[in-house]
Structures are given as C-alpha cells and as structure tokens.
C-alpha positions in Angstrom: -87.2 -1.0 -15.7 -83.6 -0.7 -16.6 -82.0 -3.7 -18.3 -79.8 -5.9 -16.2 -76.2 -5.5 -17.5 -74.1 -8.6 -17.2 -70.3 -8.8 -17.5 -69.4 -12.2 -19.0 -65.9 -13.1 -18.0 -64.5 -15.7 -20.5 -67.0 -14.5 -23.1 -65.0 -16.0 -26.0 -65.2 -19.5 -24.5 -67.8 -22.0 -25.7 -70.3 -21.4 -22.8 -69.5 -17.7 -22.9 -70.4 -17.2 -26.5 -73.8 -18.9 -26.1 -74.4 -16.9 -22.9 -73.8 -13.5 -24.5 -76.1 -14.4 -27.4 -78.8 -15.6 -25.0 -78.5 -12.6 -22.8 -78.9 -10.3 -25.8 -82.0 -12.3 -26.9 -83.8 -11.8 -23.5 -84.9 -8.2 -24.0 -84.5 -7.6 -20.3 -80.8 -8.0 -20.0 -77.7 -6.9 -22.0 -74.2 -8.4 -22.1 -70.8 -6.9 -21.8 -68.2 -9.4 -23.1 -64.9 -9.5 -21.4 -62.3 -10.8 -23.9 -58.6 -11.1 -24.0 -58.0 -10.3 -27.6 -59.4 -7.3 -29.6 -59.7 -9.6 -32.6 -62.4 -11.5 -30.8 -64.6 -8.4 -30.5 -66.4 -8.5 -33.9 -68.5 -11.6 -33.0 -70.0 -9.8 -30.0 -70.3 -6.4 -31.6 -72.3 -8.1 -34.4 -74.9 -9.2 -31.9 -75.0 -5.8 -30.2 -73.0 -6.6 -27.1 -70.4 -4.3 -25.6 -66.9 -5.6 -25.2 -64.1 -5.0 -22.7 -60.6 -6.2 -23.6 -59.0 -7.4 -20.3 -56.4 -10.1 -19.7 -57.6 -12.2 -16.8 -53.9 -12.7 -15.8 -53.6 -8.9 -15.4 -54.4 -6.7 -12.4 -57.6 -6.6 -10.3 -58.2 -2.9 -11.1 -58.4 -3.7 -14.9 -61.2 -6.2 -14.2 -62.9 -3.8 -11.8 -62.8 -1.1 -14.5 -64.6 -3.5 -16.9 -67.2 -4.2 -14.1 -67.8 -0.6 -13.0 -71.0 -0.1 -15.0 -72.6 -3.6 -14.7 -75.2 -5.2 -12.4 -73.9 -8.8 -12.4 -70.8 -10.8 -13.2 -70.7 -14.3 -14.6 -67.3 -16.1 -14.4 -67.2 -18.7 -17.2 -63.5 -18.5 -17.9 -61.5 -21.7 -17.8 -57.9 -22.7 -18.7 -59.2 -25.7 -20.8 -58.1 -29.3 -20.8 -55.0 -28.7 -23.0 -53.1 -26.3 -20.7 -50.8 -27.1 -17.9 -51.2 -26.8 -14.1 -49.7 -23.3 -14.2 -52.7 -22.0 -16.4 -55.1 -23.8 -14.1 -53.7 -21.8 -11.1 -53.6 -18.5 -13.1 -57.0 -18.7 -14.6 -59.3 -21.1 -12.7 -58.0 -20.0 -9.3 -56.3 -16.6 -9.4 -58.4 -15.3 -12.3 -61.6 -16.3 -10.4 -60.4 -14.7 -7.1 -59.3 -11.5 -8.8 -62.7 -11.3 -10.5 -64.4 -11.7 -7.1 -62.2 -9.0 -5.7 -63.0 -6.8 -8.7 -66.7 -7.3 -8.1 -66.3 -6.1 -4.5 -64.1 -3.1 -5.6 -66.6 -2.0 -8.3 -69.7 -2.5 -6.1 -71.2 -5.4 -8.1 -73.2 -7.6 -5.7 -74.5 -10.4 -8.0 -71.9 -13.0 -9.0 -72.4 -16.3 -10.7 -69.6 -18.8 -10.8 -69.4 -21.7 -13.2 -67.5 -24.3 -11.3 -66.7 -28.0 -11.8 -69.2 -30.7 -11.2 -67.9 -31.7 -7.7 -65.5 -29.4 -5.9 -65.8 -30.8 -2.4 -62.5 -31.7 -0.6 -63.1 -35.4 -1.1 -63.4 -34.8 -4.9 -59.8 -33.5 -4.9 -58.6 -36.7 -3.2 -60.6 -38.9 -5.6 -59.5 -37.0 -8.8 -56.9 -38.4 -11.2 -53.4 -36.9 -10.9 -54.0 -34.7 -14.0 -57.5 -33.5 -13.0 -56.8 -32.9 -9.3 -55.2 -29.5 -9.7 -58.3 -28.3 -11.6 -60.6 -29.5 -9.0 -58.5 -27.9 -6.3 -58.4 -24.6 -8.1 -62.2 -24.7 -8.4 -62.6 -25.7 -4.8 -60.7 -22.8 -3.4 -62.2 -20.3 -5.9 -65.7 -21.5 -4.7 -64.7 -21.2 -1.1 -63.3 -17.7 -1.6 -66.7 -16.6 -3.2 -68.7 -18.2 -0.4 -66.7 -16.3 2.2 -67.8 -12.9 0.7 -71.0 -11.0 1.2 -71.7 -11.1 -2.6 -75.0 -12.3 -3.9 -73.5 -15.5 -5.3 -74.7 -18.6 -7.1 -72.3 -21.4 -7.9 -73.3 -23.7 -10.8 -71.7 -27.2 -11.0 -72.3 -28.6 -14.5 -71.7 -32.2 -15.5 -69.5 -33.3 -18.3 -69.7 -30.6 -20.9 -70.5 -31.5 -24.6 -71.0 -29.5 -27.8 -74.3 -31.3 -28.5 -77.3 -29.2 -29.3 -79.1 -28.2 -26.1 -82.3 -30.0 -25.1 -83.7 -27.3 -22.8 -84.3 -30.0 -20.2 -82.1 -30.6 -17.1 -81.9 -32.2 -13.7 -80.6 -29.8 -11.0 -80.1 -30.1 -7.3 -77.6 -29.9 -4.5 -76.4 -33.4 -5.5 -77.4 -35.2 -8.7 -76.1 -38.3 -10.5 -73.1 -37.6 -12.8 -74.0 -37.0 -16.4 -73.4 -34.9 -19.4 -74.8 -31.5 -20.3 -74.5 -29.4 -23.5 -72.7 -26.1 -23.1 -75.7 -24.4 -24.7 -77.9 -25.7 -21.9 -75.4 -24.5 -19.3 -75.7 -21.0 -20.8 -79.5 -21.2 -20.6 -79.2 -22.3 -17.0 -77.1 -19.2 -16.3 -79.7 -16.9 -17.8 -82.5 -18.6 -15.8 -80.3 -18.1 -12.7 -79.8 -14.4 -13.4 -83.5 -14.0 -13.7 -84.3 -15.7 -10.4 -83.2 -14.0 -7.2 -84.1 -17.1 -5.2 -80.9 -18.7 -6.5 -78.8 -16.2 -4.5 -76.7 -18.0 -1.9 -77.2 -21.4 -3.5 -75.0 -23.8 -5.3 -76.2 -26.7 -7.4 -75.2 -29.5 -9.8 -76.8 -29.7 -13.2 -76.9 -32.4 -15.9 -79.3 -33.2 -18.8 -82.7 -34.3 -17.5 -86.4 -34.1 -18.2 -87.4 -30.9 -16.5 -87.5 -27.6 -18.5 -84.7 -25.3 -17.4 -86.7 -22.5 -16.0 -88.9 -24.9 -14.0 -85.8 -26.8 -12.6 -84.1 -23.5 -11.6 -87.2 -22.1 -10.1 -87.6 -25.2 -7.9 -84.1 -25.1 -6.4 
C-alpha cells in the first residue's frame, strides 16, 4: 500500500513541527512541510520530509501547487497571540479558506482543521475584546469547511501548552475546558489521519485519562 502523503500547512509552528516528526515516524505516512521561509527547510529535510515554500498570504494556486501530489491536508497555521487583528484575518480566516479552496482545486479530499476550543456563535459573543476576532475567524473558517464536500475533521484543542505530552486525552463533541500539550495535539492529528471514522466529525480535546488512539477510535 502506498504511503499516505500529508501536506502540513503551518509546519514551522509548534504543533506543526511535532506533527511532521510524528508523521515521518509512522512508517505508513509521509509529510510535506509547507513553510513560509526557505531558511526553515533544514529542520524538515533532516528528518526526511519534503518541503514546499509557500506564503499563506499569497494566491490560492500557489497552495494548490504544493497540494497537487498529496492525499491529505492538515491546517495547523495560526497568527499567534502576539499579532494584531489584521494577521488573524489574513492567516486564521483567509489563509484557512484559501487552503480549503486549494484542496478542492488540487483534488485533495481529506482535510483536517485545527481550530479553537469553542468556535460556536455564542463563543464569539462571550470572548474578550482581544480574543473575539480570533474566535470569529476560526468560526467562519470552520463553517466554510463544513459547507464543502471535503472529507473533513475539525479538531478543537483546549489551552495549548509546551508541556511534554502525556499520550492521554479526553475527547468528545463537548468536554470541560482544560489544557493540552501541543505534542499531544500532534499525536491526535496522526490518530485522526489513521481513522476514517473521524471524517465529517468535529471534537474538543483536552488532557485526560484515555490513550489517544482509543479516545479517537471511540469518537
């Protein structure tokens, strides 16, 4: 069986780096890291991953060109907490929508979106003034994806930390707020890619007591 080839958008981010490494470690998948800066390539080349240098703020056809030879796309890009509302719109909303459109253009059916913990309409209203634009951007990106015929999964992680992963999570359509290490989010993505039953689903995930594969399999 051919290896599943996965384009990781936002590969140089903290979740993205873990994800590319874990995909390379699976043996049944291989990663293509989409990065903005050629200087970021060496990390990925050293672990045997392909790279594509594409600016997420560029054109759809540039993203589509990076996606033309892959089987799945994972959108892990984010503007980060230190940028303004303009970057939130350009990366978390426009960048996500362009990647979705690029998937359609290049014939890639499988699409995994890393979203925010709660992107329902009410969450936008409840969010602080500074956080609301981010939640709104994620809300509309999620809605755009759900309106397509792509084989999507939307993952809503809790508060992200750089702690070492525990390998144990709690996942479901609605779980209590909590933290989760970025390393564990990356492992959840791998488990999601490996399980076709996650297609058409969205779920929240935080640190818990159930092994990742078991938790993802029971969604």
